[in-house]
N, C-alpha and C positions, 0 to 999 in steps of 0.2 A: 081595808088594808089595803095598799098602793102597793104596785109591783114591787118598788123599792124595799118597802118594809116586810115584805114576803120573802124578798131573796134574803134579807137578816135575819128573817127569823128561822128559813130552812138551815142557813149557815149553821145556826145556834145550836139548832137539831142534831147537823152533822156532828158537830164539835162534840156533844155532850154522849153520842150513839154510842153504843159497845159492840154493837155487831149491826152496823149498817150496809145493805146490799144494793145492788144497781141492776134494774130489767130493762132490757134497751130493743128497740125495733128500727124500722126501715129509718124513721126520721133523723137519728143521729148521723148518719150517711149520707141523706141529701145533699145535707154542705157539704159533704166532699165531693159531690158531682157523678154520685150513682143514685141514679132513678128508682123510688119506690115502684116494685113490680106491677104496681096496682095503679099507681098514679096514670093520668094523661101520657105521660112519656114514656111510662113504664112499658117492660114488655108484652104484659098480657093486655096491652092497648090495642096490640096489631096479632098477636099469637096465641095460641089456644095451648095450655101446660099439657104437656105428655105427664098421663099417670104413670105411675111405678109399674102397672100389670102388662098395661099397652107397651113400656120400654121392652119388658123380659120378652113379650110377645112377638113383637112385630118389627122388622128392620127399616121398614119407615118410619118408625116411631123412633127409632133409634137415629135416624137420621135428622129427623126435625128437631128431638132433642137436641143432639147435639149443636144444628144450627142456633137454637137460641142460648146455650151457654155461652156457645163464641161470641154471638153478640154480646151478652154478659161480660164477658171476660174481659173485654175491651175498655169495659168503665170501669172494673176493679182493678186494673193492669194502670190504669192513668189516675187512681184516687190514691189521697192519702190522708192520714188521720187530721180532724180538725179539731178546735179549741174542746168541743165537748169530750171527743175522747181522751184527746191529753190530762186534760183536767181528772177523770174518772182515774187515769193511769197514776197521777199523782197522789190523789187520797189514797190508792192502794198500799204506793210507794211511801203514804205516811202515816198508814196503818188507821186509817180514818175509814175504808172501804174493806168490806173482807173478797168482794170478788163482783164480777159481772155475770149474768145471764143473759144471754142474747139469742134473738130470733136470727140474726144476722148471721150471713155467710161469708163477709167480703175479708174477715182477716184483721180490720184495722184498731180492733182494741190492741191487741196481741202487737199489732207495729207501733200502737201509739206507747205502749211499756205496759200494757197491763199482760200479770202472769196467772191469776185467776179467774180464768173465761170459761163458763159453760157454753158451749154450742149448742142450743136444742135444734138448729136446722141442720147440722154439720156445718162445711167448709169448704168453699168454692177454689181454695187453696192447694187441694190433695182428688187425686182422680185415684179412684181403687176398681181393682178387678172384684167383679162380683161372683169371679167362679175360684180363685185360689188365694186372695187377699192380697195380692202385691199392691205397692203404693206408687204411686209416679207423680213426677212434677208434670201440673197441666200445661207448663208454655211449649214446647215442644211438639203435645196431643193438638190442642190448638190450632198451631201453625200448620200441622200436617192436614188437620180437617179443612181450614182455608184453604191450602193450596190443591187438595187434591178431590174435595167435595165428596171422602169416601169416612165413614164410621172409622174410625182406628179401633184396635182392638190387642189384647194384652201380649204383650212380645214373650212373657214366661209359659204362657199356657193358652193362648187364644181366644181366653174368656171375653166375657165382654166388659167394657168398662165404661165407668161412668163417676162425673163428679160426686165427692162425698159429703154429700148434702143428702136432706130429706126430702125426696121429689112428694107428688100429689100421691095420696094412696098412699104410702109409706107410712109407718109407723115412729114415731119419735124414737130415738134410741132411748130405751127403759132405762138403764143405770144415770146417763146424763139427766134425764128428766127427774129421776127421785135425789140423785144430788141436789137439781135445784130447789125440788120441795122441802127437802131440809134444811137448805140454805134459807128460805122462805120464813119457815117455822120459829128459823132460831134468831131472827134478823129482829131490831128493835125500829129501823128504820127500814125503810123500800122506796127508791127512787124508780118511778116508772118513766120512762124516756122515750119518745118517740115513737110510742105506737099505738094503734090504734083499738087496744086492747079489746080485742072482736073475735080474735082466733086462740080458739080453745084447742089443748090445754093451756097453750103458755100463756093466755090472756088471765086466767086463774091465780097465777102465781102473786101479782101481788094482794090480792085478796086474802091468802093465805097467812101472809104478814100481818094485814091490818086483821084480822080475826083473830092472831094470836098476840093482839094487844100493842103491836108495832104501828107506826105513822105512815102514812104512804104521803108521797110527793110524786105529784102526776106534772111533767113538762111535754106539752104536745103541741102542735100546730091549731089542731083541733081540738072540740072536746069529744071524750070518751065516756064508756058506759058506765064506768068508775068514779067519773068526776064527785059524783055524791057522796062519794064513801072516803076521798080523801082528806086528810087534814090539811094540803095545800096546793092548789093548782095554777100552772104561770103556762099560758099560751104564748110564749115569746120564742123567738129563733134558740134552738137549742144550745149551739154553743156559744153565743155570748151569754146566754141564759145561766150556764155552768161555769164558766168564766168568772160570772160577777158574784156567783156562790162563792167558789175559789177566792177570790177578792176579799170580799166579806169575813170568810174564815181566816183569813191570814191578817186581820187588823188587829 
């Protein structure tokens, strides 16, 4: 089956699905200009991740954490949703997609118009106080760090401020993960998009749908460990592929 036939087949599966979901990773956002953290241009190519326990225990670790987050913030601020994000939002609006489960922290699904989004790794669009729970807009705090080179602390209680993301060594939010598992158990079609499908437990989610009898479609630049399990694999640019599926869906 050539790529055009595969896209037509996937569109037909989506049209008949009663409970389709999308699971997305960094690959859907690289086309918006946000580097994959693990890619040669990503931050882990030049920096060592700050683990959660290090952040809690060490002032120097908190400074390094904020330095890295400010680098990433520039990419997030300059980025906007691409054709892939917009296609998924359109499918949700048309009630052809129940929701999106994402490993991404950039908020581009919501910016594209998706309203049912489960963020497994949290969001970089909020900063929270680990002590009192107060929530802040990141822009002024990032600007403060860049100007002073000093880690900001909570205005309300003086506590430690951290982006509302899951750091290395920090557990995924239990409630969000359980909601994602339930969604995948109920799905009859799951799109795994832009994910290497190697980081668990998130990478296990598409298998849940498949083992429950649903179809699995993988759209990713590179091969993944779950390719042999998939009903369709498309290794083409994600935005153009999702746009092409959307076009076929509307014929």
